[in-house]
C-alpha positions as CSV (number, residue, x, y, z in Angstrom):
1,M,105.6,82.4,99.6
2,V,102.8,82.0,102.1
3,A,100.4,84.9,102.6
4,V,100.6,86.7,106.0
5,E,96.8,86.4,106.4
6,F,97.0,82.7,105.9
7,E,99.7,82.3,108.5
8,A,97.7,84.5,111.0
9,Q,94.7,82.2,110.5
10,L,96.8,79.1,111.3
11,K,97.9,80.9,114.5
12,G,94.2,81.3,115.6
13,Y,93.4,84.7,114.2
14,G,90.0,85.3,112.7
15,L,88.4,88.1,110.7
16,T,87.1,90.8,113.1
17,T,84.7,93.5,112.0
18,A,84.0,96.4,114.3
19,E,81.2,99.0,113.7
20,I,82.4,102.2,115.3
21,I,79.7,104.8,115.9
22,Y,81.3,108.2,116.7
23,R,80.2,111.8,117.1
24,F,81.2,114.6,114.7
25,P,83.4,117.1,116.6
26,D,81.7,120.1,115.2
27,H,78.1,118.7,115.5
28,P,78.0,116.4,118.6
29,G,74.3,115.6,117.9
30,L,75.2,113.8,114.7
31,L,76.5,110.3,114.6
32,Q,78.7,108.7,111.9
33,Q,79.6,105.1,111.2
34,F,83.0,103.7,110.6
35,L,83.7,100.0,109.7
36,W,87.1,98.5,110.7
37,Q,88.1,95.0,109.6
38,H,91.3,93.2,110.5
39,Y,92.6,89.7,111.5
40,D,92.5,89.6,115.3
41,L,92.5,87.1,118.3
42,A,89.2,86.7,120.1
43,P,88.2,87.3,122.9
44,D,90.9,89.8,123.8
45,F,91.1,91.6,120.4
46,P,94.5,93.2,120.8
47,E,94.6,94.7,117.3
48,L,91.2,96.3,117.8
49,F,92.1,97.8,121.1
50,K,95.4,99.2,119.6
51,F,93.2,100.8,116.9
52,L,90.8,102.2,119.4
53,E,93.7,103.7,121.5
54,F,95.0,105.3,118.3
55,W,91.5,106.7,117.6
56,D,91.2,108.1,121.1
57,K,94.6,109.8,120.9
58,S,94.6,111.0,117.3
59,I,91.0,111.5,116.0
60,E,88.8,114.2,117.3
61,G,85.5,112.4,116.9
62,P,84.6,110.8,120.3
63,I,83.4,107.2,120.1
64,H,79.7,106.6,120.9
65,S,79.7,102.8,120.7
66,V,81.5,99.8,119.2
67,Q,79.9,96.6,118.0
68,I,82.2,93.6,117.2
69,A,81.7,90.6,115.0
70,H,84.3,87.9,114.8
71,H,84.6,84.7,112.8
72,K,87.5,82.2,112.9
73,L,88.0,81.3,109.3
74,I,90.4,78.4,109.6
75,G,92.2,76.5,112.4
76,P,95.1,74.1,112.5
77,S,92.9,71.1,112.9
78,E,90.9,72.0,109.8
79,W,93.9,72.4,107.5
80,R,95.5,69.4,105.8
81,K,98.5,69.3,103.5
82,A,97.7,67.9,100.0
83,D,100.0,65.0,99.3
84,H,99.2,65.0,95.6
85,S,98.1,67.4,92.9
86,F,96.6,66.5,89.6
87,G,96.3,68.9,86.6
88,L,93.6,68.6,84.0
89,H,94.0,69.9,80.4
């Protein structure tokens, strides 16, 4: 069975980390940090934007800023099937 994350990486997804700075609803002068991490497609980031839409609709803390880091971990051209496997005692 192949892991879902591995299949996503073969389709071009990479690990995306977003640092979301938001304001406390009761104390708008205070900022809080939330880190979100998921496999996503750069440069459009559909998964991140779905999450940010959910945040906007469901969470009371308004977003101050979002910083994104993305790294493509593997691509189809970097992956090769192993033809042989050898075991050692």
